[in-house]
N, CA, C and O of each residue as an XYZ file, in Angstrom:
920
protein
N       0.829     -1.195      0.000
C       0.000      0.000      0.000
C       0.858      1.237      0.000
O       0.688      2.161     -0.795
N       1.821      1.206      0.964
C       2.704      2.379      1.052
C       3.541      2.511     -0.204
O       3.807      3.619     -0.670
N       3.964      1.356     -0.759
C       4.759      1.420     -1.991
C       3.946      1.995     -3.155
O       4.449      2.732     -4.002
N       2.644      1.613     -3.152
C       1.784      2.152     -4.205
C       1.585      3.642     -4.067
O       1.613      4.382     -5.051
N       1.381      4.081     -2.816
C       1.211      5.530     -2.611
C       2.486      6.287     -2.954
O       2.462      7.356     -3.565
N       3.599      5.692     -2.538
C       4.876      6.354     -2.840
C       5.087      6.466     -4.350
O       5.550      7.484     -4.865
N       4.727      5.378     -5.038
C       4.874      5.423     -6.504
C       3.973      6.485     -7.115
O       4.377      7.213     -8.022
N       2.722      6.566     -6.595
C       1.772      7.560     -7.090
C       2.287      8.966     -6.892
O       2.322      9.783     -7.813
N       2.695      9.226     -5.626
C       3.176     10.576     -5.335
C       4.496     10.870     -6.058
O       4.783     12.013     -6.413
N       5.293      9.811     -6.269
C       6.553     10.008     -7.003
C       6.304     10.380     -8.448
O       6.927     11.288     -8.999
N       5.358      9.638     -9.058
C       5.012      9.947    -10.460
C       4.401     11.335    -10.564
O       4.702     12.093    -11.486
N       3.531     11.661     -9.598
C       2.881     12.973     -9.607
C       3.902     14.092     -9.482
O       3.826     15.104    -10.178
N       4.853     13.891     -8.587
C       5.894     14.913     -8.405
C       6.739     15.064     -9.663
O       7.122     16.167    -10.055
N       7.014     13.925    -10.279
C       7.813     13.967    -11.514
C       7.075     14.707    -12.621
O       7.652     15.506    -13.358
N       5.760     14.411    -12.715
C       4.957     15.108    -13.731
C       4.883     16.601    -13.463
O       4.939     17.412    -14.387
N       4.757     16.956    -12.189
C       4.721     18.375    -11.840
C       6.043     19.050    -12.181
O       6.081     20.162    -12.708
N       7.136     18.334    -11.862
C       8.440     18.913    -12.200
C       8.611     19.042    -13.710
O       9.132     20.040    -14.207
N       8.159     18.004    -14.437
C       8.253     18.058    -15.905
C       7.387     19.170    -16.468
O       7.776     19.864    -17.407
N       6.186     19.334    -15.870
C       5.335     20.440    -16.301
C       5.987     21.788    -16.060
O       5.879     22.702    -16.878
N       6.668     21.901    -14.921
C       7.382     23.142    -14.635
C       8.495     23.410    -15.628
O       8.739     24.548    -16.029
N       9.167     22.328    -16.017
C      10.240     22.472    -17.015
C       9.687     22.977    -18.341
O      10.232     23.899    -18.948
N       8.561     22.336    -18.794
C       7.941     22.781    -20.055
C       7.435     24.213    -19.975
O       7.516     24.965    -20.946
N       6.908     24.587    -18.802
C       6.411     25.943    -18.617
C       7.547     26.950    -18.713
O       7.432     27.986    -19.369
N       8.665     26.615    -18.031
C       9.819     27.516    -18.088
C      10.388     27.573    -19.503
O      10.828     28.627    -19.962
N      10.376     26.411    -20.199
C      10.867     26.374    -21.573
C       9.996     27.235    -22.502
O      10.486     27.957    -23.371
N       8.666     27.120    -22.269
C       7.751     27.932    -23.067
C       7.943     29.409    -22.830
O       7.921     30.209    -23.765
N       8.133     29.769    -21.571
C       8.357     31.174    -21.237
C       9.642     31.673    -21.879
O       9.706     32.782    -22.410
N      10.668     30.820    -21.816
C      11.953     31.206    -22.414
C      11.808     31.373    -23.920
O      12.344     32.314    -24.506
N      11.070     30.445    -24.543
C      10.866     30.544    -26.002
C      10.067     31.782    -26.361
O      10.370     32.452    -27.348
N       9.032     32.097    -25.557
C       8.228     33.296    -25.822
C       9.088     34.543    -25.749
O       8.957     35.444    -26.578
N       9.953     34.595    -24.774
C      10.836     35.743    -24.644
C      11.803     35.839    -25.796
O      12.089     36.927    -26.296
N      12.311     34.685    -26.220
C      13.235     34.673    -27.355
C      12.538     35.099    -28.634
O      13.079     35.874    -29.422
N      11.319     34.579    -28.833
C      10.557     34.941    -30.027
C      10.243     36.433    -30.052
O      10.349     37.085    -31.090
N       9.858     36.957    -28.903
C       9.560     38.385    -28.833
C      10.791     39.215    -29.147
O      10.712     40.240    -29.825
N      11.948     38.752    -28.637
C      13.194     39.476    -28.901
C      13.544     39.408    -30.378
O      13.934     40.409    -30.980
N      13.399     38.203    -30.966
C      13.696     38.054    -32.388
C      12.749     38.895    -33.243
O      13.173     39.526    -34.210
N      11.466     38.899    -32.881
C      10.490     39.701    -33.629
C      10.810     41.183    -33.534
O      10.694     41.920    -34.513
N      11.219     41.618    -32.331
C      11.575     43.032    -32.147
C      12.785     43.406    -32.988
O      12.904     44.537    -33.458
N      13.695     42.429    -33.175
C      14.885     42.704    -33.988
C      14.560     42.703    -35.474
O      15.142     43.473    -36.237
N      13.629     41.838    -35.892
C      13.306     41.705    -37.318
C      12.310     42.769    -37.780
O      12.329     43.159    -38.947
N      11.448     43.242    -36.890
C      10.381     44.171    -37.275
C      10.897     45.421    -37.993
O      10.355     45.774    -39.040
N      11.928     46.108    -37.471
C      12.409     47.295    -38.206
C      12.873     46.964    -39.620
O      12.659     47.742    -40.550
N      13.515     45.794    -39.777
C      13.981     45.391    -41.102
C      12.796     45.166    -42.037
O      12.822     45.582    -43.196
N      11.747     44.499    -41.521
C      10.549     44.260    -42.325
C       9.878     45.570    -42.729
O       9.447     45.732    -43.871
N       9.794     46.502    -41.781
C       9.173     47.803    -42.077
C       9.957     48.534    -43.157
O       9.378     49.106    -44.081
N      11.292     48.508    -43.030
C      12.134     49.184    -44.024
C      11.968     48.536    -45.394
O      11.906     49.232    -46.407
N      11.897     47.202    -45.428
C      11.713     46.508    -46.701
C      10.383     46.855    -47.344
O      10.313     47.085    -48.551
N       9.327     46.894    -46.539
C       7.998     47.210    -47.071
C       7.946     48.643    -47.581
O       7.469     48.897    -48.688
N       8.438     49.582    -46.771
C       8.424     50.984    -47.186
C       9.364     51.213    -48.360
O       9.062     51.994    -49.262
N      10.509     50.526    -48.346
C      11.452     50.659    -49.458
C      10.862     50.154    -50.761
O      11.082     50.749    -51.816
N      10.110     49.056    -50.696
C       9.451     48.530    -51.889
C       8.420     49.517    -52.422
O       8.310     49.720    -53.631
N       7.667     50.129    -51.513
C       6.671     51.122    -51.925
C       7.344     52.337    -52.558
O       6.858     52.866    -53.557
N       8.463     52.782    -51.978
C       9.188     53.943    -52.509
C       9.773     53.623    -53.878
O       9.716     54.448    -54.790
N      10.336     52.426    -54.022
C      10.919     52.026    -55.308
C       9.842     51.922    -56.382
O      10.074     52.287    -57.535
N       8.669     51.427    -56.009
C       7.564     51.348    -56.957
C       7.167     52.740    -57.431
O       6.935     52.950    -58.621
N       7.091     53.673    -56.521
C       6.761     55.060    -56.871
C       7.843     55.660    -57.759
O       7.537     56.337    -58.741
N       9.095     55.416    -57.424
C      10.226     55.922    -58.198
C      10.169     55.383    -59.633
O      10.321     56.136    -60.594
N       9.949     54.077    -59.762
C       9.905     53.451    -61.087
C       8.732     53.977    -61.898
O       8.856     54.188    -63.105
N       7.584     54.192    -61.240
C       6.403     54.695    -61.945
C       6.652     56.093    -62.473
O       6.300     56.389    -63.615
N       7.247     56.956    -61.676
C       7.543     58.317    -62.123
C       8.515     58.300    -63.292
O       8.351     59.048    -64.256
N       9.527     57.445    -63.204
C      10.527     57.411    -64.272
C       9.917     56.914    -65.581
O      10.207     57.450    -66.651
N       9.074     55.891    -65.489
C       8.403     55.398    -66.701
C       7.504     56.467    -67.306
O       7.463     56.636    -68.525
N       6.793     57.181    -66.460
C       5.905     58.231    -66.961
C       6.697     59.362    -67.607
O       6.274     59.920    -68.619
N       7.837     59.697    -67.028
C       8.655     60.757    -67.621
C       9.168     60.328    -68.992
O       9.189     61.127    -69.928
N       9.576     59.080    -69.108
C      10.034     58.562    -70.403
C       8.916     58.645    -71.435
O       9.139     59.054    -72.575
N       7.712     58.254    -71.025
C       6.568     58.279    -71.951
C       6.187     59.701    -72.334
O       5.905     59.972    -73.501
N       6.174     60.608    -71.370
C       5.807     61.991    -71.692
C       6.805     62.618    -72.654
O       6.419     63.365    -73.553
N       8.084     62.318    -72.470
C       9.110     62.881    -73.353
C       8.897     62.411    -74.786
O       8.949     63.217    -75.715
N       8.660     61.125    -74.972
C       8.422     60.584    -76.314
C       7.141     61.148    -76.918
O       7.095     61.474    -78.104
N       6.106     61.260    -76.096
C       4.824     61.743    -76.602
C       4.913     63.193    -77.049
O       4.348     63.561    -78.079
N       5.619     64.019    -76.284
C       5.763     65.428    -76.658
C       6.502     65.541    -77.984
O       6.097     66.305    -78.860
N       7.597     64.773    -78.134
C       8.368     64.820    -79.382
C       7.502     64.406    -80.564
O       7.563     65.028    -81.625
N       6.701     63.369    -80.393
C       5.853     62.894    -81.485
C       4.741     63.887    -81.816
O       4.430     64.121    -82.984
N       4.147     64.468    -80.771
C       3.058     65.433    -81.011
C       3.578     66.677    -81.705
O       2.957     67.172    -82.646
N       4.721     67.189    -81.246
C       5.292     68.391    -81.848
C       5.684     68.116    -83.297
O       5.424     68.937    -84.177
N       6.311     66.962    -83.549
C       6.722     66.630    -84.917
C       5.504     66.470    -85.824
O       5.516     66.917    -86.971
N       4.464     65.840    -85.311
C       3.261     65.631    -86.126
C       2.522     66.927    -86.411
O       1.759     67.015    -87.373
N       2.749     67.935    -85.571
C       2.047     69.206    -85.755
C       2.629     70.045    -86.877
O       2.007     71.008    -87.326
N       3.826     69.681    -87.335
C       4.441     70.427    -88.431
C       3.735     70.048    -89.731
O       3.709     68.882    -90.124
N       3.176     71.032    -90.372
C       2.431     70.773    -91.595
C       3.377     70.489    -92.757
O       4.549     70.863    -92.723
N       2.858     69.831    -93.773
C       3.693     69.535    -94.936
C       4.165     70.806    -95.628
O       5.158     70.801    -96.355
N       3.439     71.893    -95.391
C       3.859     73.172    -95.967
C       5.073     73.747    -95.248
O       5.714     74.683    -95.726
N       5.381     73.154    -94.062
C       6.526     73.644    -93.303
C       6.157     74.592    -92.198
O       7.034     75.086    -91.490
N       4.859     74.865    -92.026
C       4.451     75.770    -90.946
C       4.558     75.066    -89.589
O       4.090     73.941    -89.416
N       5.170     75.743    -88.655
C       5.319     75.192    -87.304
C       4.717     76.200    -86.325
O       5.202     77.325    -86.203
N       3.665     75.791    -85.639
C       2.965     76.692    -84.744
C       3.455     76.510    -83.314
O       3.432     75.407    -82.768
N       3.887     77.587    -82.733
C       4.395     77.535    -81.362
C       3.332     77.044    -80.388
O       3.646     76.370    -79.407
N       2.091     77.380    -80.655
C       1.007     76.967    -79.766
C       0.885     75.446    -79.677
O       0.349     74.918    -78.703
N       1.388     74.739    -80.706
C       1.325     73.280    -80.679
C       2.214     72.694    -79.584
O       1.915     71.642    -79.018
N       3.296     73.384    -79.301
C       4.187     72.911    -78.235
C       3.481     73.020    -76.889
O       3.529     72.096    -76.077
N       2.827     74.152    -76.659
C       2.088     74.333    -75.404
C       0.977     73.293    -75.286
O       0.752     72.724    -74.217
N       0.290     73.054    -76.397
C      -0.798     72.082    -76.375
C      -0.266     70.673    -76.088
O      -0.888     69.901    -75.359
N       0.892     70.352    -76.672
C       1.484     69.033    -76.446
C       1.866     68.848    -74.983
O       1.586     67.806    -74.390
N       2.498     69.848    -74.410
C       2.897     69.761    -73.004
C       1.666     69.592    -72.113
O       1.648     68.734    -71.231
N       0.650     70.404    -72.342
C      -0.552     70.355    -71.499
C      -1.277     69.018    -71.631
O      -1.720     68.445    -70.636
N      -1.398     68.522    -72.873
C      -2.111     67.273    -73.103
C      -1.411     66.103    -72.439
O      -2.060     65.229    -71.865
N      -0.107     66.082    -72.515
C       0.656     64.973    -71.943
C       0.611     65.001    -70.424
O       0.366     63.974    -69.791
N       0.844     66.159    -69.839
C       0.876     66.233    -68.383
C      -0.496     66.022    -67.757
O      -0.601     65.625    -66.597
N      -1.545     66.288    -68.526
C      -2.885     66.031    -68.006
C      -3.095     64.542    -67.758
O      -3.898     64.152    -66.911
N      -2.366     63.715    -68.503
C      -2.486     62.267    -68.339
C      -1.649     61.739    -67.179
O      -1.851     60.610    -66.732
N      -0.714     62.545    -66.689
C       0.165     62.110    -65.619
C       0.203     63.166    -64.526
O       1.221     63.833    -64.343
N      -0.909     63.324    -63.792
C      -0.979     64.398    -62.802
C       0.036     64.267    -61.677
O       0.419     65.270    -61.075
N       0.485     63.032    -61.379
C       1.436     62.883    -60.285
C       2.777     63.520    -60.609
O       3.520     63.900    -59.704
N       3.096     63.642    -61.914
C       4.325     64.319    -62.297
C       4.127     65.828    -62.277
O       5.025     66.567    -61.875
N       2.978     66.279    -62.700
C       2.747     67.710    -62.874
C       2.376     68.436    -61.592
O       2.311     69.666    -61.587
N       2.130     67.714    -60.505
C       1.716     68.399    -59.286
C       2.857     69.165    -58.639
O       2.635     70.193    -57.998
N       4.077     68.670    -58.805
C       5.213     69.354    -58.210
C       5.339     69.044    -56.738
O       4.687     69.679    -55.909
N       6.170     68.076    -56.402
C       6.324     67.694    -55.000
C       7.080     68.737    -54.184
O       6.958     68.786    -52.960
N       7.852     69.563    -54.863
C       8.731     70.470    -54.133
C       8.057     71.713    -53.597
O       8.251     72.060    -52.432
N       7.267     72.394    -54.416
C       6.710     73.670    -53.972
C       5.264     73.870    -54.413
O       4.722     74.967    -54.279
N       4.633     72.813    -54.943
C       3.256     72.953    -55.373
C       3.108     73.362    -56.825
O       1.999     73.353    -57.361
N       4.205     73.719    -57.469
C       4.184     74.065    -58.887
C       5.003     73.036    -59.652
O       6.098     72.679    -59.218
N       4.492     72.550    -60.787
C       5.247     71.531    -61.520
C       6.611     72.005    -61.962
O       7.527     71.195    -62.111
N       6.770     73.314    -62.179
C       8.048     73.798    -62.701
C       9.137     73.859    -61.635
O      10.284     74.178    -61.948
N       8.798     73.558    -60.383
C       9.845     73.403    -59.377
C      10.586     72.089    -59.588
O      11.775     71.985    -59.287
N       9.887     71.095    -60.100
C      10.461     69.770    -60.243
C      10.674     69.352    -61.688
O      11.400     68.395    -61.957
N      10.051     70.057    -62.617
C      10.124     69.677    -64.020
C      11.017     70.624    -64.808
O      11.034     71.834    -64.586
N      11.755     70.030    -65.732
C      12.567     70.807    -66.665
C      12.186     70.348    -68.056
O      12.243     69.156    -68.357
N      11.801     71.278    -68.899
C      11.336     70.915    -70.235
C      12.061     71.749    -71.284
O      12.166     72.970    -71.170
N      12.555     71.064    -72.300
C      13.307     71.743    -73.360
C      12.887     71.158    -74.700
O      12.997     69.951    -74.920
N      12.412     72.001    -75.581
C      12.013     71.572    -76.921
C      12.816     72.372    -77.934
O      12.885     73.599    -77.858
N      13.416     71.678    -78.873
C      14.186     72.382    -79.905
C      13.980     71.695    -81.249
O      13.648     70.512    -81.319
N      14.184     72.459    -82.299
C      14.145     71.922    -83.656
C      15.514     72.166    -84.272
O      16.054     73.271    -84.210
N      16.059     71.120    -84.863
C      17.420     71.178    -85.408
C      17.369     70.888    -86.898
O      16.693     69.960    -87.342
N      18.088     71.688    -87.657
C      18.151     71.516    -89.108
C      19.527     70.977    -89.491
O      20.553     71.460    -89.012
N      19.530     69.968    -90.362
C      20.782     69.388    -90.835
C      20.976     69.686    -92.319
O      20.045     69.584    -93.117
N      22.180     70.050    -92.659
C      22.547     70.276    -94.059
C      23.880     69.585    -94.327
O      24.688     69.439    -93.410
N      24.125     69.156    -95.565
C      25.419     68.536    -95.872
C      26.568     69.491    -95.552
O      26.511     70.679    -95.867
N      27.603     68.952    -94.925
C      28.764     69.778    -94.607
C      29.384     70.331    -95.886
O      29.823     71.480    -95.937
N      29.409     69.504    -96.897
C      29.831     69.944    -98.238
C      28.563     70.128    -99.061
O      27.837     69.168    -99.321
N      28.305     71.353    -99.464
C      27.017     71.693   -100.081
C      26.701     70.862   -101.318
O      25.536     70.586   -101.602
N      27.736     70.463   -102.056
C      27.506     69.737   -103.304
C      27.354     68.228   -103.100
O      27.127     67.495   -104.062
N      27.477     67.765   -101.868
C      27.410     66.336   -101.588
C      25.987     65.805   -101.801
O      25.011     66.460   -101.436
N      25.881     64.615   -102.395
C      24.576     64.017   -102.659
C      24.405     62.663   -101.952
O      23.311     62.342   -101.488
N      25.459     61.885   -101.871
C      25.383     60.532   -101.299
C      26.505     60.351   -100.275
O      27.631     60.804   -100.484
N      26.179     59.679    -99.159
C      27.195     59.400    -98.134
C      27.776     60.666    -97.522
O      28.976     60.746    -97.255
N      26.921     61.644    -97.303
C      27.405     62.947    -96.841
C      27.611     62.972    -95.321
O      26.989     62.214    -94.577
N      28.482     63.845    -94.900
C      28.535     64.257    -93.507
C      27.626     65.465    -93.342
O      27.519     66.303    -94.238
N      26.973     65.546    -92.186
C      25.993     66.613    -91.996
C      26.382     67.512    -90.831
O      26.985     67.084    -89.847
N      26.011     68.768    -90.990
C      26.189     69.764    -89.929
C      24.817     70.172    -89.421
O      23.917     70.479    -90.203
N      24.669     70.172    -88.114
C      23.384     70.538    -87.531
C      23.443     71.879    -86.831
O      24.465     72.241    -86.247
N      22.347     72.614    -86.889
C      22.266     73.894    -86.178
C      20.854     74.061    -85.625
O      19.878     73.573    -86.195
N      20.780     74.752    -84.517
C      19.487     75.028    -83.905
C      18.677     75.945    -84.798
O      19.147     76.991    -85.246
N      17.447     75.525    -85.043
C      16.533     76.376    -85.803
C      15.666     77.177    -84.840
O      15.372     78.350    -85.075
N      15.265     76.530    -83.761
C      14.527     77.243    -82.724
C      14.634     76.460    -81.416
O      14.871     75.252    -81.408
N      14.453     77.177    -80.327
C      14.530     76.568    -78.996
C      13.441     77.166    -78.118
O      13.229     78.378    -78.113
N      12.772     76.326    -77.394
C      11.681     76.765    -76.521
C      12.210     77.073    -75.139
O      12.833     76.224    -74.501
N      11.968     78.272    -74.681
C      12.372     78.768    -73.363
C      13.872     79.002    -73.224
O      14.329     79.393    -72.149
N      14.643     78.776    -74.272
C      16.095     78.929    -74.166
C      16.587     79.892    -75.245
O      16.318     79.675    -76.427
N      17.296     80.942    -74.865
C      17.763     81.931    -75.844
C      19.074     81.505    -76.494
O      20.067     82.229    -76.426
N      19.078     80.334    -77.121
C      20.314     79.811    -77.684
C      20.176     79.600    -79.184
O      19.115     79.229    -79.686
N      21.276     79.846    -79.883
C      21.401     79.529    -81.293
C      22.815     79.004    -81.517
O      23.703     79.212    -80.690
N      23.012     78.331    -82.627
C      24.348     77.856    -82.936
C      24.363     76.426    -83.418
O      23.322     75.777    -83.515
N      25.556     75.940    -83.722
C      25.744     74.584    -84.226
C      25.601     73.577    -83.092
O      25.824     73.893    -81.923
N      25.224     72.356    -83.466
C      25.101     71.279    -82.483
C      26.231     70.278    -82.690
O      26.825     70.194    -83.765
N      26.508     69.526    -81.638
C      27.598     68.558    -81.658
C      27.048     67.141    -81.723
O      26.006     66.847    -81.137
N      27.738     66.276    -82.424
C      27.386     64.860    -82.458
C      28.038     64.173    -81.267
O      29.259     64.216    -81.114
N      27.232     63.544    -80.425
C      27.736     62.889    -79.220
C      27.179     61.465    -79.147
O      26.184     61.156    -79.801
N      27.816     60.600    -78.357
C      27.282     59.239    -78.206
C      25.909     59.257    -77.549
O      25.569     60.188    -76.818
N      25.132     58.225    -77.816
C      23.808     58.101    -77.221
C      23.900     58.100    -75.701
O      24.751     57.433    -75.115
N      23.004     58.863    -75.075
C      23.002     58.974    -73.618
C      23.773     60.167    -73.102
O      23.740     60.465    -71.908
N      24.471     60.854    -73.998
C      25.253     62.037    -73.597
C      24.684     63.307    -74.200
O      25.399     64.296    -74.361
N      23.406     63.286    -74.533
C      22.808     64.368    -75.316
C      21.788     65.187    -74.525
O      20.784     65.626    -75.085
N      22.033     65.394    -73.243
C      21.086     66.154    -72.423
C      21.204     67.653    -72.657
O      20.245     68.392    -72.437
N      22.360     68.103    -73.097
C      22.563     69.518    -73.380
C      21.907     69.887    -74.702
O      21.839     69.063    -75.615
N      21.428     71.109    -74.808
C      20.724     71.536    -76.021
C      21.621     71.493    -77.250
O      21.125     71.300    -78.360
N      22.920     71.668    -77.082
C      23.837     71.676    -78.213
C      24.390     70.289    -78.538
O      25.179     70.148    -79.472
N      23.995     69.282    -77.795
C      24.473     67.920    -78.040
C      23.341     67.062    -78.599
O      22.239     67.029    -78.052
N      23.634     66.376    -79.689
C      22.637     65.549    -80.376
C      23.230     64.162    -80.595
O      24.395     64.022    -80.968
N      22.422     63.158    -80.363
C      22.830     61.777    -80.613
C      23.367     61.673    -82.043
O      22.693     62.058    -82.998
N      24.569     61.155    -82.174
C      25.212     61.115    -83.486
C      24.435     60.292    -84.512
O      24.568     60.506    -85.717
N      23.630     59.356    -84.032
C      22.835     58.549    -84.961
C      21.694     59.335    -85.597
O      21.089     58.874    -86.564
N      21.396     60.524    -85.057
C      20.295     61.336    -85.576
C      20.738     62.263    -86.699
O      19.896     62.898    -87.333
N      22.042     62.355    -86.959
C      22.528     63.251    -88.009
C      22.149     62.692    -89.372
O      22.457     61.547    -89.701
N      21.474     63.528    -90.158
C      21.040     63.140    -91.495
C      20.313     64.295    -92.134
O      20.221     65.367    -91.536
N      19.797     64.112    -93.323
C      19.133     65.232    -94.007
C      17.814     65.607    -93.343
O      17.107     64.756    -92.804
N      17.497     66.900    -93.394
C      16.194     67.365    -92.915
C      16.223     67.940    -91.515
O      17.207     68.547    -91.092
N      15.118     67.737    -90.800
C      14.933     68.328    -89.479
C      14.651     67.232    -88.453
O      14.200     66.139    -88.796
N      14.921     67.543    -87.213
C      14.475     66.681    -86.119
C      13.946     67.564    -84.987
O      14.380     68.700    -84.799
N      13.006     67.006    -84.253
C      12.536     67.624    -83.019
C      13.214     66.901    -81.866
O      13.187     65.672    -81.790
N      13.811     67.655    -80.985
C      14.465     67.082    -79.811
C      13.772     67.599    -78.553
O      13.560     68.801    -78.394
N      13.423     66.668    -77.660
C      12.786     67.031    -76.396
C      13.614     66.463    -75.249
O      13.953     65.280    -75.236
N      13.930     67.317    -74.300
C      14.614     66.886    -73.072
C      13.700     67.212    -71.902
O      13.280     68.356    -71.726
N      13.401     66.204    -71.112
C      12.580     66.399    -69.926
C      13.398     66.000    -68.698
O      13.970     64.911    -68.641
N      13.439     66.881    -67.742
C      14.099     66.571    -66.482
C      13.094     66.592    -65.349
O      12.167     67.402    -65.343
N      13.280     65.701    -64.392
C      12.377     65.645    -63.249
C      13.176     65.419    -61.977
O      14.037     64.542    -61.921
N      12.887     66.208    -60.967
C      13.530     66.043    -59.666
C      12.638     65.182    -58.788
O      11.565     65.604    -58.358
N      13.100     63.982    -58.535
C      12.330     63.042    -57.715
C      12.669     63.258    -56.248
O      13.835     63.235    -55.853
N      11.640     63.465    -55.455
C      11.807     63.680    -54.016
C      11.191     62.496    -53.276
O       9.980     62.289    -53.353
N      12.004     61.711    -52.557
C      11.456     60.549    -51.838
C      10.336     60.948    -50.891
O      10.443     61.928    -50.154
N       9.274     60.181    -50.925
C       8.114     60.471    -50.093
C       8.274     59.903    -48.685
O       7.883     60.546    -47.711
N       8.841     58.710    -48.570
C       8.936     58.020    -47.294
C      10.304     58.144    -46.639
O      10.425     58.009    -45.422
N      11.333     58.400    -47.437
C      12.692     58.472    -46.901
C      13.346     59.802    -47.232
O      14.554     59.875    -47.455
N      12.540     60.845    -47.262
C      13.063     62.159    -47.619
C      14.142     62.659    -46.684
O      15.025     63.410    -47.099
N      14.082     62.250    -45.422
C      15.094     62.689    -44.468
C      16.382     61.914    -44.553
O      17.381     62.293    -43.943
N      16.369     60.802    -45.325
C      17.553     59.950    -45.430
C      18.222     60.100    -46.793
O      19.437     60.277    -46.890
N      17.393     60.025    -47.856
C      17.926     60.081    -49.208
C      17.599     61.436    -49.833
O      16.476     61.923    -49.699
N      18.562     62.044    -50.509
C      18.318     63.358    -51.127
C      17.489     63.225    -52.394
O      17.328     62.133    -52.939
N      16.964     64.361    -52.855
C      16.241     64.390    -54.122
C      17.202     64.036    -55.256
O      18.399     64.314    -55.192
N      16.647     63.420    -56.286
C      17.472     63.012    -57.421
C      16.831     63.491    -58.713
O      15.624     63.347    -58.907
N      17.641     64.061    -59.595
C      17.136     64.556    -60.869
C      17.617     63.640    -61.994
O      18.806     63.340    -62.100
N      16.684     63.204    -62.822
C      17.065     62.434    -64.000
C      16.491     63.093    -65.231
O      15.528     63.855    -65.148
N      17.089     62.795    -66.391
C      16.703     63.405    -67.655
C      16.372     62.322    -68.674
O      16.990     61.258    -68.701
N      15.375     62.620    -69.517
C      14.995     61.752    -70.613
C      15.034     62.555    -71.909
O      14.627     63.716    -71.948
N      15.525     61.926    -72.958
C      15.664     62.588    -74.254
C      14.911     61.785    -75.305
O      14.988     60.556    -75.328
N      14.187     62.474    -76.170
C      13.467     61.809    -77.260
C      13.591     62.649    -78.526
O      13.668     63.877    -78.473
N      13.610     61.966    -79.655
C      13.687     62.622    -80.959
C      12.503     62.176    -81.814
O      11.956     61.087    -81.637
N      12.129     63.045    -82.738
C      11.114     62.683    -83.719
C      11.378     63.492    -84.977
O      11.943     64.585    -84.925
N      10.965     62.946    -86.094
C      11.219     63.604    -87.381
C       9.933     64.189    -87.925
O       8.985     63.448    -88.188
N       9.877     65.502    -88.102
C       8.663     66.119    -88.664
C       8.594     65.914    -90.168
O       9.615     65.807    -90.847
N       7.377     65.863    -90.670
C       7.172     65.765    -92.117
C       7.165     67.177    -92.702
O       6.136     67.668    -93.166
N       8.314     67.808    -92.670
C       8.403     69.196    -93.120
C       8.936     69.266    -94.541
O       9.614     68.354    -95.015
N       8.623     70.346    -95.199
C       9.149     70.575    -96.540
C      10.535     71.188    -96.412
O      11.102     71.234    -95.320
N      11.076     71.656    -97.520
C      12.404     72.258    -97.500
C      12.402     73.593    -96.761
O      13.457     74.099    -96.380
N      11.229     74.154    -96.563
C      11.120     75.381    -95.774
C      10.515     75.049    -94.419
O       9.774     74.077    -94.271
N      10.841     75.859    -93.451
C      10.367     75.600    -92.089
C       9.972     76.933    -91.485
O      10.810     77.666    -90.960
N       8.694     77.236    -91.565
C       8.202     78.536    -91.146
C       7.632     78.445    -89.734
O       6.690     77.695    -89.479
N       8.218     79.221    -88.821
C       7.769     79.214    -87.431
C       6.699     80.277    -87.253
O       6.946     81.463    -87.475
N       5.515     79.848    -86.854
C       4.408     80.763    -86.590
C       4.363     80.973    -85.083
O       3.953     80.086    -84.333
N       4.786     82.151    -84.649
C       4.945     82.410    -83.223
C       3.698     83.020    -82.609
O       2.859     83.615    -83.285
N       3.615     82.844    -81.300
C       2.597     83.544    -80.533
C       3.217     84.804    -79.941
O       4.431     84.998    -80.020
N       2.400     85.646    -79.359
C       2.898     86.882    -78.769
C       2.458     86.948    -77.298
O       1.256     86.864    -77.044
N       3.359     87.094    -76.315
C       4.813     87.125    -76.508
C       5.340     85.715    -76.763
O       4.797     84.742    -76.238
N       6.371     85.608    -77.550
C       6.905     84.324    -77.936
C       7.799     83.744    -76.845
O       8.519     84.473    -76.163
N       7.742     82.437    -76.692
C       8.644     81.742    -75.777
C       9.672     80.932    -76.555
O      10.414     80.135    -75.979
N       9.709     81.141    -77.867
C      10.693     80.479    -78.703
C      11.779     81.463    -79.131
O      11.517     82.637    -79.391
N      12.988     80.954    -79.194
C      14.074     81.685    -79.832
C      14.227     81.138    -81.242
O      14.563     79.968    -81.425
N      13.985     81.969    -82.225
C      14.103     81.541    -83.626
C      15.475     81.967    -84.126
O      15.826     83.146    -84.091
N      16.240     80.995    -84.590
C      17.615     81.272    -85.013
C      17.661     81.588    -86.509
O      16.866     81.059    -87.286
N      18.578     82.437    -86.897
C      18.689     82.787    -88.325
C      19.234     81.614    -89.148
O      19.391     81.733    -90.363
């Protein structure tokens, strides 16, 4: 009888001790898990916010690329076969394109799009360097007109990707006739990490060929925002 009771109480004590061990183990694991979660949480938050910021950055860059191409195409298409080029078409092209991408045109910096946007439209005329050349010619380019920029003069042939300056033109674009060149710059300001990462400005360049005749008549508005070169 006593042996049975002793065995009972012995087993009971052992189970209680084992239960205490599991309880302490569980408490220790809970504390460890909480510590690990506290260590991982900031990393997870940064990853989530960083992904959202990168998505916004990529969307703005894609939209800027599209707007630059669209402006070049609209301006080039607006040139009539008679050679008339209406300055108002440039304004209409800019307005129409930016209306489709309000997040770019709102201006994150000061409430005005022109705080963050840089827009440059120019028309360049190419003529054979040697006037009598007919086939396999080298060409010289010069600014015919520039929007918002009081510049005139010859343009330089540069490698692709180095043509952000108004006087630099992608060397592959040199040929007979005219081209429309559009440069759009945008200053991207991080929304979530503005205190950590500085604003970044990138530029996009697009070209288009107008269906112009041998003459190119610029029809200006008053006051004009174009510089027409001789």
